[in-house]
FIPANU-128532 format. One line per field, with one value per atom (N, C-alpha, C, O): residue in one letter; atom name; x, y, z. Coordinates in steps of 0.1 Angstrom, whole numbers. Layout:
resn [A,...]
name [CA,...]
east [X,...]
north [Y,...]
up [Z,...]
END
This chain:
resn [M,M,M,M,R,R,R,R,N,N,N,N,A,A,A,A,Q,Q,Q,Q,S,S,S,S,A,A,A,A,S,S,S,S,V,V,V,V,K,K,K,K,E,E,E,E,T,T,T,T,F,F,F,F,S,S,S,S,A,A,A,A,K,K,K,K,E,E,E,E,A,A,A,A,A,A,A,A,K,K,K,K,L,L,L,L,A,A,A,A,G,G,G,G,L,L,L,L,S,S,S,S,F,F,F,F,A,A,A,A,M,M,M,M,L,L,L,L,N,N,N,N,Y,Y,Y,Y,L,L,L,L,G,G,G,G,R,R,R,R,Y,Y,Y,Y,D,D,D,D,I,I,I,I,A,A,A,A,G,G,G,G,P,P,P,P,S,S,S,S,G,G,G,G,S,S,S,S,D,D,D,D,Q,Q,Q,Q,R,R,R,R,S,S,S,S,R,R,R,R,G,G,G,G,R,R,R,R,A,A,A,A,R,R,R,R,R,R,R,R,Y,Y,Y,Y,L,L,L,L,Y,Y,Y,Y,A,A,A,A,D,D,D,D,L,L,L,L,L,L,L,L,L,L,L,L,L,L,L,L,R,R,R,R,V,V,V,V,V,V,V,V,G,G,G,G,R,R,R,R,L,L,L,L,L,L,L,L,Q,Q,Q,Q,N,N,N,N,G,G,G,G,I,I,I,I,S,S,S,S,V,V,V,V,L,L,L,L,R,R,R,R,L,L,L,L,R,R,R,R,R,R,R,R,A,A,A,A,L,L,L,L,E,E,E,E,G,G,G,G,L,L,L,L,R,R,R,R,S,S,S,S,R,R,R,R,Q,Q,Q,Q,S,S,S,S,P,P,P,P,D,D,D,D,D,D,D,D,L,L,L,L,L,L,L,L,T,T,T,T,K,K,K,K,R,R,R,R,F,F,F,F,V,V,V,V,V,V,V,V,T,T,T,T,D,D,D,D,G,G,G,G,Y,Y,Y,Y,N,N,N,N,I,I,I,I,F,F,F,F,F,F,F,F,Q,Q,Q,Q,D,D,D,D,S,S,S,S,G,G,G,G,V,V,V,V,A,A,A,A,E,E,E,E,L,L,L,L,L,L,L,L,E,E,E,E,T,T,T,T,G,G,G,G,Q,Q,Q,Q,L,L,L,L,T,T,T,T,F,F,F,F,A,A,A,A,F,F,F,F,V,V,V,V,L,L,L,L,E,E,E,E,L,L,L,L,S,S,S,S,S,S,S,S,L,L,L,L,R,R,R,R,S,S,S,S,E,E,E,E,V,V,V,V,S,S,S,S,M,M,M,M,A,A,A,A,I,I,I,I,K,K,K,K,R,R,R,R,Q,Q,Q,Q,A,A,A,A,A,A,A,A,A,A,A,A]
name [N,CA,C,O,N,CA,C,O,N,CA,C,O,N,CA,C,O,N,CA,C,O,N,CA,C,O,N,CA,C,O,N,CA,C,O,N,CA,C,O,N,CA,C,O,N,CA,C,O,N,CA,C,O,N,CA,C,O,N,CA,C,O,N,CA,C,O,N,CA,C,O,N,CA,C,O,N,CA,C,O,N,CA,C,O,N,CA,C,O,N,CA,C,O,N,CA,C,O,N,CA,C,O,N,CA,C,O,N,CA,C,O,N,CA,C,O,N,CA,C,O,N,CA,C,O,N,CA,C,O,N,CA,C,O,N,CA,C,O,N,CA,C,O,N,CA,C,O,N,CA,C,O,N,CA,C,O,N,CA,C,O,N,CA,C,O,N,CA,C,O,N,CA,C,O,N,CA,C,O,N,CA,C,O,N,CA,C,O,N,CA,C,O,N,CA,C,O,N,CA,C,O,N,CA,C,O,N,CA,C,O,N,CA,C,O,N,CA,C,O,N,CA,C,O,N,CA,C,O,N,CA,C,O,N,CA,C,O,N,CA,C,O,N,CA,C,O,N,CA,C,O,N,CA,C,O,N,CA,C,O,N,CA,C,O,N,CA,C,O,N,CA,C,O,N,CA,C,O,N,CA,C,O,N,CA,C,O,N,CA,C,O,N,CA,C,O,N,CA,C,O,N,CA,C,O,N,CA,C,O,N,CA,C,O,N,CA,C,O,N,CA,C,O,N,CA,C,O,N,CA,C,O,N,CA,C,O,N,CA,C,O,N,CA,C,O,N,CA,C,O,N,CA,C,O,N,CA,C,O,N,CA,C,O,N,CA,C,O,N,CA,C,O,N,CA,C,O,N,CA,C,O,N,CA,C,O,N,CA,C,O,N,CA,C,O,N,CA,C,O,N,CA,C,O,N,CA,C,O,N,CA,C,O,N,CA,C,O,N,CA,C,O,N,CA,C,O,N,CA,C,O,N,CA,C,O,N,CA,C,O,N,CA,C,O,N,CA,C,O,N,CA,C,O,N,CA,C,O,N,CA,C,O,N,CA,C,O,N,CA,C,O,N,CA,C,O,N,CA,C,O,N,CA,C,O,N,CA,C,O,N,CA,C,O,N,CA,C,O,N,CA,C,O,N,CA,C,O,N,CA,C,O,N,CA,C,O,N,CA,C,O,N,CA,C,O,N,CA,C,O,N,CA,C,O,N,CA,C,O,N,CA,C,O,N,CA,C,O,N,CA,C,O,N,CA,C,O,N,CA,C,O,N,CA,C,O,N,CA,C,O,N,CA,C,O,N,CA,C,O,N,CA,C,O,N,CA,C,O,N,CA,C,O,N,CA,C,O,N,CA,C,O,N,CA,C,O,N,CA,C,O,N,CA,C,O,N,CA,C,O,N,CA,C,O,N,CA,C,O,N,CA,C,O,N,CA,C,O,N,CA,C,O,N,CA,C,O,N,CA,C,O,N,CA,C,O,N,CA,C,O,N,CA,C,O]
east [471,478,487,494,488,497,511,513,521,534,538,531,549,553,556,553,561,564,551,550,541,529,521,513,523,516,522,515,535,541,542,544,542,543,531,527,525,513,516,524,510,514,505,510,493,484,476,474,471,464,452,451,441,429,430,440,420,421,421,428,413,413,427,432,433,446,457,465,456,465,465,475,453,451,458,465,455,461,476,483,481,496,503,515,496,503,501,507,493,491,481,482,472,462,448,446,439,425,420,426,409,403,398,399,393,388,400,398,412,423,428,432,428,431,422,427,409,400,402,401,405,408,420,420,431,443,441,446,433,429,420,422,410,401,408,404,417,424,437,446,439,450,464,473,464,477,484,496,478,483,472,462,473,462,468,480,458,462,468,463,479,484,483,489,477,476,464,462,455,443,445,449,441,442,432,435,419,409,402,400,398,391,377,375,368,354,345,350,333,324,322,319,324,322,334,334,345,357,367,369,372,380,394,399,398,411,422,420,433,444,456,460,463,475,488,487,498,511,520,517,531,540,545,546,548,553,542,545,530,518,518,516,520,520,531,529,543,554,551,554,546,542,532,533,522,512,518,514,527,533,541,541,549,556,547,549,536,526,521,520,517,511,521,517,534,544,546,548,546,548,536,538,524,513,513,510,517,519,529,527,538,549,546,555,534,530,531,529,535,535,521,513,518,504,501,509,488,483,486,490,485,488,502,505,512,526,529,536,522,524,519,526,508,502,511,514,516,525,538,543,544,556,554,563,543,541,537,541,531,528,541,543,551,564,571,578,571,577,572,579,558,552,555,556,557,560,574,577,583,597,601,610,596,600,589,578,592,582,582,592,570,568,575,578,579,586,600,607,605,618,618,629,607,607,614,619,614,620,635,641,641,655,662,674,655,661,663,656,672,675,668,664,665,659,649,650,638,629,632,631,636,640,631,627,628,620,625,631,623,626,613,613,602,590,581,569,588,580,583,574,596,599,602,605,600,602,612,611,622,633,635,631,640,646,660,666,667,681,688,683,698,706,720,723,729,744,748,755,743,747,740,743,732,725,710,704,704,690,683,687,671,663,650,643,647,635,624,624,614,604,596,592,592,583,589,582,602,608,619,623,625,636,649,660,649,662,671,666,683,692,700,704,702,710,720,717,731,740,735,731,734,729,736,741,736,741,734,728,734,727,738,745,739,749,741,731,746,740,747,759,739,745,750,760,744,748,763,771,766,780,790,801,785,794,796,807,786,787,797,805,796,806,820,829,822,835,841,853,833,838,841,851,833,835,848,856,850,863,875,885,874,885,888,900,878,880,887,896,883,889,903,912,906,920,929,940,923,931,934,945,924,925,936,943,936,946,960,970,962,975,982,994]
north [501,489,493,503,485,487,483,473,490,486,475,472,469,457,461,453,473,476,478,474,485,488,475,474,465,453,444,436,446,437,444,437,457,464,472,481,469,476,487,486,499,511,512,516,509,510,497,489,495,482,486,496,478,480,476,470,480,476,461,456,454,439,433,425,438,434,437,429,449,454,445,442,442,433,420,415,414,401,402,393,411,413,416,412,423,427,416,417,406,395,399,394,408,413,409,407,409,407,420,431,420,432,441,453,434,442,449,461,443,449,461,471,459,470,482,493,479,490,497,509,489,494,503,514,499,507,520,530,520,532,541,553,535,543,551,563,545,552,558,561,560,567,562,569,549,542,539,542,534,532,532,525,540,542,543,542,544,545,559,569,559,572,572,582,562,562,569,569,574,581,596,599,604,619,624,631,619,623,611,601,613,602,607,618,599,602,589,579,591,579,575,583,562,556,556,551,562,563,552,551,544,533,538,548,531,534,527,516,534,529,529,540,518,517,516,509,522,522,511,505,508,498,502,493,514,519,516,512,518,515,500,496,491,477,473,465,479,476,480,473,492,497,488,485,484,475,461,456,456,444,445,436,456,459,460,454,468,469,456,453,448,435,426,419,426,418,423,415,436,442,438,435,439,435,421,417,412,398,395,385,404,402,410,412,415,421,435,441,443,457,462,458,471,476,486,492,486,495,510,518,513,527,530,542,521,524,526,535,517,519,532,539,536,549,561,569,561,571,571,582,560,559,564,571,560,564,579,586,584,599,606,616,602,608,607,617,596,594,604,610,605,613,628,636,632,646,650,662,640,643,640,647,630,625,617,615,613,605,591,585,585,571,562,550,569,561,557,550,562,558,543,538,537,522,516,505,523,518,518,511,527,528,523,520,522,517,502,495,497,482,474,463,480,472,480,492,473,479,470,458,477,470,475,486,465,468,461,451,468,461,457,453,456,452,464,463,476,488,499,505,502,512,506,494,514,510,519,531,513,520,516,505,526,523,521,529,511,510,509,502,516,516,519,529,510,511,515,525,508,510,521,522,529,540,537,534,536,534,547,555,549,561,557,549,563,560,567,579,560,565,576,586,574,583,597,607,598,611,615,627,606,608,607,610,604,603,592,581,595,586,579,585,566,558,549,546,546,536,522,519,515,501,492,497,479,470,457,454,450,437,427,429,416,406,394,389,390,379,366,364,358,347,336,329,335,324,327,317,339,342,340,336,343,341,326,322,318,303,298,290,303,299,303,295,315,320,311,307,308,299,285,279,280,266,266,257,276,277,279,273,286,288,275,271,267,254,245,237,244,236,240,231,253,257,253,249,254,251,236,232,228,213,209,199,216,213,217,212,226,231,222,225]
up [-595,-591,-579,-580,-569,-558,-561,-568,-556,-558,-548,-539,-551,-543,-528,-519,-526,-512,-504,-493,-509,-502,-500,-490,-509,-507,-496,-490,-493,-484,-470,-460,-469,-456,-454,-461,-442,-439,-429,-420,-432,-424,-411,-401,-412,-400,-399,-408,-386,-383,-376,-368,-378,-371,-356,-352,-348,-334,-332,-323,-340,-339,-342,-335,-353,-357,-346,-343,-341,-331,-318,-313,-314,-302,-305,-296,-316,-319,-320,-315,-327,-329,-316,-315,-307,-295,-284,-273,-287,-277,-266,-255,-269,-259,-263,-275,-253,-257,-262,-259,-270,-275,-263,-264,-253,-241,-234,-230,-233,-227,-236,-230,-249,-258,-256,-255,-255,-252,-239,-238,-229,-215,-215,-210,-222,-223,-230,-226,-240,-248,-240,-240,-233,-226,-214,-212,-208,-197,-201,-193,-214,-220,-216,-214,-215,-212,-225,-226,-235,-248,-258,-257,-268,-278,-292,-294,-301,-315,-319,-314,-327,-332,-347,-353,-353,-368,-373,-385,-364,-368,-365,-354,-375,-372,-362,-353,-364,-355,-349,-355,-336,-329,-327,-321,-331,-328,-329,-334,-325,-325,-340,-349,-342,-355,-364,-375,-360,-368,-363,-351,-372,-369,-363,-367,-352,-346,-355,-359,-358,-366,-357,-352,-357,-349,-358,-368,-354,-361,-355,-344,-361,-357,-342,-334,-340,-327,-316,-305,-320,-311,-307,-296,-317,-315,-306,-297,-308,-299,-285,-275,-283,-270,-263,-252,-271,-266,-261,-251,-269,-266,-253,-244,-251,-239,-227,-217,-229,-218,-214,-202,-224,-221,-213,-204,-217,-210,-196,-187,-194,-181,-172,-160,-177,-170,-166,-154,-175,-172,-160,-153,-159,-149,-137,-129,-135,-122,-120,-110,-131,-130,-130,-138,-121,-119,-131,-136,-134,-145,-141,-150,-128,-124,-126,-130,-123,-125,-140,-144,-148,-163,-167,-175,-163,-167,-163,-171,-151,-146,-154,-158,-157,-164,-179,-184,-185,-199,-200,-210,-190,-189,-188,-195,-180,-179,-192,-196,-199,-212,-222,-229,-223,-232,-230,-239,-217,-214,-218,-220,-219,-222,-236,-242,-242,-255,-262,-256,-273,-281,-277,-274,-277,-274,-285,-283,-296,-306,-302,-309,-290,-285,-283,-282,-282,-281,-293,-292,-304,-316,-316,-323,-307,-307,-294,-295,-284,-271,-272,-279,-264,-265,-255,-258,-243,-232,-225,-223,-220,-210,-198,-198,-187,-175,-163,-163,-154,-143,-131,-131,-119,-106,-100,-88,-107,-102,-98,-95,-97,-93,-103,-108,-105,-115,-129,-130,-139,-153,-159,-158,-166,-171,-186,-190,-194,-207,-205,-197,-211,-209,-223,-232,-225,-237,-234,-228,-237,-235,-221,-219,-211,-197,-190,-177,-196,-188,-189,-199,-177,-176,-173,-164,-179,-177,-171,-177,-159,-153,-161,-163,-166,-175,-168,-174,-155,-149,-147,-149,-144,-141,-151,-152,-158,-167,-160,-166,-147,-140,-146,-148,-148,-154,-143,-133,-144,-135,-143,-154,-136,-142,-140,-128,-150,-148,-159,-169,-156,-166,-165,-154,-176,-176,-180,-190,-173,-176,-183,-178,-194,-202,-196,-199,-189,-182,-192,-189,-203,-212,-217,-218,-220,-224,-212,-214,-200,-188,-186,-183,-188,-187,-197,-194,-209,-220,-216,-218,-211,-207,-196,-197,-186,-175,-180,-176,-189,-194,-202,-201,-210,-218,-209,-212,-198,-189,-182,-180,-178,-172,-182,-178,-195,-205,-207,-208,-207,-209,-197,-199,-185,-173,-173,-169,-177,-177,-187,-185,-198,-209,-206,-211,-196,-193,-183,-179]
END
């Protein structure tokens, strides 16, 4: 009998499930795996006839890749950035970083004001302003001024 935790939390996902959860077509998932851009890490051995198994970190990476592709980042840029990431650190860093930032050409991880260029690991100072909070601050300042 399965315990409650294993029944509610799945550890690995099939290729079909991964494509659906990542918002990609099955053909795109195959393409990304074939060209070593993003592949399964939940399988010990890869061979013909053996099912590919994807972990949560793989799904997250696939979702990020899909979103970057939708926004015009080239497959070649993605491949170079991810190769650089893999050479320096674990792709599981997607689980701990707060933002993936791009200028349309370069791809960065950003966490607490420091952005890391994925391709080379070069660190840069960067910040992101959340406009909704700035709009609220300005509106509050205008109301305070009007009340005074």
